[in-house]
C-alpha positions in Angstrom: -95.7 20.5 -27.6 -96.2 18.1 -24.5 -97.5 20.4 -21.6 -95.0 18.8 -19.2 -92.0 19.7 -21.7 -93.4 23.2 -22.3 -93.5 24.1 -18.5 -89.9 23.0 -18.4 -89.1 25.6 -20.8 -90.2 29.0 -18.7 -88.4 30.7 -16.4 -88.5 34.3 -14.7 -86.2 37.1 -15.0 -85.6 37.2 -11.2 -84.0 33.8 -11.3 -80.2 33.5 -11.0 -78.1 32.2 -14.0 -77.1 29.3 -12.0 -80.9 28.1 -11.7 -81.2 28.5 -15.5 -78.0 26.4 -16.1 -79.5 23.6 -13.9 -82.7 24.1 -16.1 -81.5 24.1 -19.5 -80.2 21.0 -21.1 -81.3 18.0 -23.2 -85.0 18.3 -21.6 -85.3 21.9 -22.5 -84.3 21.6 -26.1 -81.3 23.8 -25.4 -83.4 27.2 -24.6 -85.6 28.6 -22.3 -88.2 31.3 -22.3 -87.9 34.2 -20.1 -91.6 35.1 -18.7 -93.3 37.7 -16.4 -95.5 36.6 -13.5 -98.3 36.5 -16.5 -96.3 34.7 -18.8 -95.7 37.5 -21.3 -92.6 36.5 -23.2 -89.7 38.9 -22.3 -86.7 37.2 -23.9 -85.1 33.9 -24.7 -82.0 32.1 -23.0 -79.8 29.9 -24.6 -76.4 28.4 -22.8 -74.4 30.3 -25.6 -76.1 33.5 -23.9 -75.2 32.3 -20.4 -71.8 31.3 -21.8 -71.4 35.1 -23.1 -72.4 36.6 -19.8 -70.2 34.8 -17.7 -67.2 35.7 -20.1 -68.4 39.5 -19.6 -67.7 38.9 -15.8 -71.4 38.0 -14.6 -71.6 35.4 -11.7 -73.6 32.2 -11.0 -75.8 34.2 -8.7 -76.6 37.4 -11.0 -80.4 37.3 -12.5 -81.4 35.5 -15.8 -82.5 39.0 -16.7 -79.1 40.3 -17.1 -78.3 37.7 -19.9 -81.6 37.1 -22.0 -81.9 38.0 -25.6 -84.4 40.3 -25.7 -84.6 40.7 -29.8 -86.5 37.3 -30.0 -88.4 35.8 -32.7 -92.2 35.0 -32.2 -95.3 33.9 -33.9 -99.1 34.8 -33.0 -101.4 31.8 -32.5 -103.8 33.5 -35.0 -101.3 33.2 -37.7 -103.0 31.5 -40.8 -101.9 27.9 -41.5 -99.6 28.1 -38.3 -97.6 25.1 -38.6 -96.3 26.0 -42.1 -95.6 29.3 -41.4 -93.5 28.2 -38.7 -91.6 25.5 -40.7 -90.6 28.3 -43.3 -89.6 30.5 -40.3 -87.1 27.9 -39.0 -85.6 27.7 -42.5 -85.2 31.3 -43.1 -84.1 32.5 -39.3 -82.1 29.2 -38.6 -83.9 29.2 -35.3 -84.8 25.5 -34.1 -87.2 26.8 -31.6 -90.3 29.5 -32.3 -92.1 30.4 -29.7 -96.2 30.8 -30.1 -97.7 33.9 -28.2 -101.5 35.1 -27.9 -102.6 38.6 -28.8 -101.1 39.7 -25.0 -97.7 38.5 -25.7 -98.0 35.5 -23.5 -96.4 32.4 -24.5 -98.6 29.6 -25.0 -96.7 26.9 -27.1 -93.5 26.3 -28.6 -92.8 24.6 -32.0 -89.4 22.6 -32.4 -87.7 21.9 -35.5 -87.2 18.4 -34.0 -90.9 17.5 -33.7 -91.5 19.0 -37.2 -88.9 16.3 -38.8 -90.2 13.6 -36.7 -93.7 14.5 -37.9 -92.8 14.3 -41.4 -91.0 11.0 -40.9 -87.7 12.6 -41.8 -84.6 11.1 -40.5 -81.7 13.5 -40.2 -78.3 12.1 -41.4 -75.0 13.4 -40.1 -73.6 16.0 -42.1 -69.8 14.6 -42.5 -67.2 17.0 -41.7 -63.4 16.9 -42.4 -62.3 17.9 -38.9 -60.1 15.2 -37.5 -60.4 13.9 -33.8 -57.6 12.9 -32.0 -57.9 10.6 -29.2 -55.3 10.2 -26.5 -55.0 6.6 -25.7 -51.5 6.0 -24.8 -51.5 6.0 -20.9 -51.3 3.4 -18.6 -54.4 4.1 -16.7 -52.9 3.4 -13.1 -56.1 4.8 -11.7 -58.3 2.0 -13.0 -55.8 -0.6 -11.9 -56.2 -3.7 -11.6 -58.5 -3.5 -14.7 -55.3 -1.8 -16.9 -53.1 -4.6 -15.9 -55.5 -6.9 -18.1 -56.8 -4.4 -20.8 -55.8 -0.8 -21.5 -57.9 1.8 -20.8 -59.6 2.9 -24.0 -60.9 -0.7 -24.0 -62.9 -0.5 -20.5 -66.7 -1.5 -21.2 -69.5 1.2 -21.1 -72.7 -0.7 -21.4 -71.7 -3.2 -24.3 -69.3 -1.1 -25.9 -65.5 0.0 -25.2 -65.5 3.6 -24.1 -63.5 4.4 -27.4 -66.5 2.9 -29.5 -68.8 5.7 -27.2 -66.5 8.2 -27.8 -66.6 7.8 -31.6 -70.5 7.6 -31.6 -71.0 10.8 -29.9 -68.3 12.7 -32.4 -69.8 10.9 -35.4 -73.4 12.2 -34.5 -72.4 15.7 -35.6 -70.5 14.4 -38.6 -66.9 13.8 -37.1 -65.6 10.6 -38.6 -62.0 11.3 -39.0 -60.1 9.8 -35.8 -56.5 9.1 -35.1 -55.3 7.4 -32.0 -51.9 7.9 -30.1 -51.3 4.6 -28.7 -48.7 3.3 -26.4 -49.3 1.2 -23.6 -51.1 -2.6 -24.6 -51.5 -0.8 -28.1 -51.8 -4.2 -30.2 -55.2 -4.6 -28.1 -56.2 -1.3 -29.3 -55.2 -1.5 -32.9 -56.6 -5.0 -33.0 -60.3 -3.7 -32.0 -60.1 -0.8 -34.4 -58.7 -3.0 -37.4 -61.6 -5.7 -36.9 -64.5 -3.7 -36.3 -66.0 -2.2 -39.5 -67.6 1.1 -39.2 -68.5 4.2 -41.2 -65.2 5.9 -39.9 -61.8 6.7 -41.2 -59.3 5.5 -38.3 -55.8 5.5 -38.4 -52.9 5.9 -35.4 -49.4 6.8 -34.6 -47.5 4.9 -31.7 -45.3 6.7 -29.2 -41.8 5.3 -29.1 -42.0 6.2 -25.3 -44.4 7.6 -22.9 -44.6 11.4 -24.0 -47.5 12.7 -21.6 -50.9 14.2 -22.1 -49.8 16.6 -25.0 -46.3 15.1 -26.2 -47.5 12.7 -28.6 -49.4 15.3 -30.8 -46.1 16.1 -32.1 -46.1 13.0 -34.1 -49.0 14.4 -36.3 -47.5 17.4 -37.4 -47.5 16.4 -40.9 -51.2 15.1 -40.6 -53.3 17.5 -38.8 -53.6 20.8 -41.4 -57.0 22.0 -40.3 -59.0 22.4 -37.0 -59.2 19.4 -35.0 -60.7 18.1 -31.5 -58.2 16.3 -28.8 -60.3 13.9 -26.6 -58.9 12.1 -23.6 -59.9 8.3 -23.8 -61.5 8.5 -20.5 -64.0 11.4 -21.0 -67.6 10.9 -22.2 -69.1 14.4 -23.6 -72.1 14.2 -25.2 -72.6 17.8 -26.8 -73.4 19.0 -30.0 -69.7 19.6 -31.6 -70.4 21.3 -34.3 -71.7 24.1 -32.1 -68.3 24.1 -30.1 -66.4 24.6 -33.6 -68.6 27.6 -34.5 -67.6 29.2 -31.0 -64.2 28.5 -31.5 -64.0 30.2 -35.0 -66.4 33.4 -33.5 -63.7 33.3 -30.5 -60.6 33.3 -33.2 -59.2 31.2 -30.5 -55.9 29.0 -31.0 -57.3 26.3 -28.4 -61.3 26.3 -27.0 -61.1 24.2 -23.8 -64.7 22.3 -23.1 -65.5 23.0 -19.4 -68.3 21.7 -17.2 -70.0 23.1 -14.5 -69.7 21.3 -11.5 -71.2 22.2 -8.0 -69.2 21.1 -4.6 -70.4 21.4 -1.3 -68.5 21.6 1.6 -70.0 19.5 4.4 -68.9 21.9 7.1 -69.4 24.9 8.7 -66.5 27.2 7.3 -65.0 30.3 9.2 -64.5 33.6 7.6 -62.0 35.8 9.3 -60.8 39.4 9.1 -57.8 40.7 10.9 -57.7 37.3 13.1 -61.3 37.9 14.2 -64.3 35.3 13.2 -66.3 37.7 10.5 -68.9 35.1 9.9 -69.7 31.5 9.7 -70.9 30.1 6.6 -72.8 26.8 6.9 -71.9 24.1 4.2 -70.9 26.5 1.4 -71.5 25.5 -2.4 -68.7 26.4 -4.7 -69.3 26.7 -8.3 -66.2 25.4 -10.6 -65.7 25.0 -14.3 -63.8 21.5 -14.6 -61.8 20.9 -17.5 -63.2 17.9 -19.3 -60.2 16.8 -21.1 -61.5 17.7 -24.7 -60.2 20.6 -26.8 -60.8 22.5 -30.0 -56.8 23.2 -31.8 -55.6 25.1 -34.7 -53.0 23.2 -36.4 -50.5 26.1 -35.4 -50.6 24.6 -31.5 -48.6 21.7 -32.8 -45.2 24.1 -32.9 -45.3 24.7 -29.4 -44.6 21.0 -28.7 -41.1 19.5 -28.5 -40.4 16.6 -30.7 -39.4 13.5 -29.0 -40.0 15.2 -25.4 -42.9 14.5 -23.1 -45.5 17.1 -22.4 -48.6 18.0 -20.3 -51.7 19.3 -21.6 -51.5 21.6 -19.0 -47.7 22.8 -19.7 -49.2 23.2 -23.6 -52.2 25.3 -22.7 -50.0 27.8 -20.6 -47.3 28.2 -23.2 -50.2 28.7 -26.0 -52.2 31.1 -23.8 -48.9 33.3 -23.1 -49.1 34.7 -26.6 -52.1 33.5 -28.3 -56.1 33.3 -27.0 -57.2 30.3 -25.4 -61.2 30.1 -24.9 -63.7 28.1 -22.9 -66.9 26.7 -24.2 -68.9 25.6 -21.0 -71.4 22.9 -21.1 -73.4 22.4 -17.8 -74.5 18.6 -18.4 -73.5 15.6 -20.5 -70.0 15.0 -19.3 -68.8 11.8 -17.6 -65.6 11.2 -16.4 -64.7 7.5 -16.0 -61.1 8.0 -15.5 -60.7 6.3 -11.8 -62.9 3.7 -10.4 -65.2 5.7 -8.2 -66.2 7.7 -10.8 -66.3 4.9 -13.7 -68.7 3.0 -11.1 -70.8 6.3 -10.4 -71.0 6.8 -14.1 -71.7 3.7 -15.4 -74.7 3.5 -12.5 -76.1 6.6 -14.1 -75.8 5.6 -17.6 -77.6 2.3 -16.8 -80.4 4.1 -14.9 -80.7 6.3 -17.8 -80.9 3.5 -20.2 -83.9 1.5 -18.1 -85.9 4.8 -17.8 
């Protein structure tokens, strides 16, 4: 492994969970290796470990050691025919990253499945999944006015493609190829685009008779959705492994899983903390950690029974109704979400996409 990349995979157990969240991501291959000051391997850490720790009540400032997985698999650097052995081990254990350690248990390298595949010249095609994806594309998009006076929000450009094309490509990377659109505002533009562009996807749509809110149009799909499905807002770009989300949803036995994204909000002022009317202390420019709803969900077909037919309903109301009787889980990501629902976010995130493309 490249040494710069290798260094980014290491973290000590005394670092905070928040630090680990910021370090983990695409550059880290989805995993960190917890070491001591001598680089002795003590555990591994994935975003799933962090997610489970937060669900158990741990806080962002708790230590990495509290969530690290200690029963890890490692291979000695002295193992004969090391690459072949590790490749077979990856197949057997389904681990996509195997740490290599020396005689003292210090981590010296990491072998990644993606590197083995690339070295062999293999290309991993997506395994097609049957789970449908519903893209909510019927809204007016008033926050993107005046653009949406001319074209509907689902066709707003992201680079050379409209946003709905980017959303479908992100899902298709993980085998999701069945897309259903809920349409209303300027629907003929969207139908024309979807009809004239040939792809490897299965695409259909339903048309709202009137504006039914951010969830109401799902009632139009009661006869079409017979298995676990995704729902995505057409202004939310999410670059994650959707199969991992499906597995999480199934393990949680949830009726709805909300995909949330960590965001850090800094208050640019000193905040006064009071106790019984007296100043207790001043917190200078505090930082608040929040999990934001990305507008992407996994749902079971039974959720549709909570939606009245022909009447508007917003997603928050639907989630509230379901959570009163069924389990609603949260799958938290720490990067990879872009919101382009209003001009400020659109401009910032398009600049970010263009900047990444130029690197």
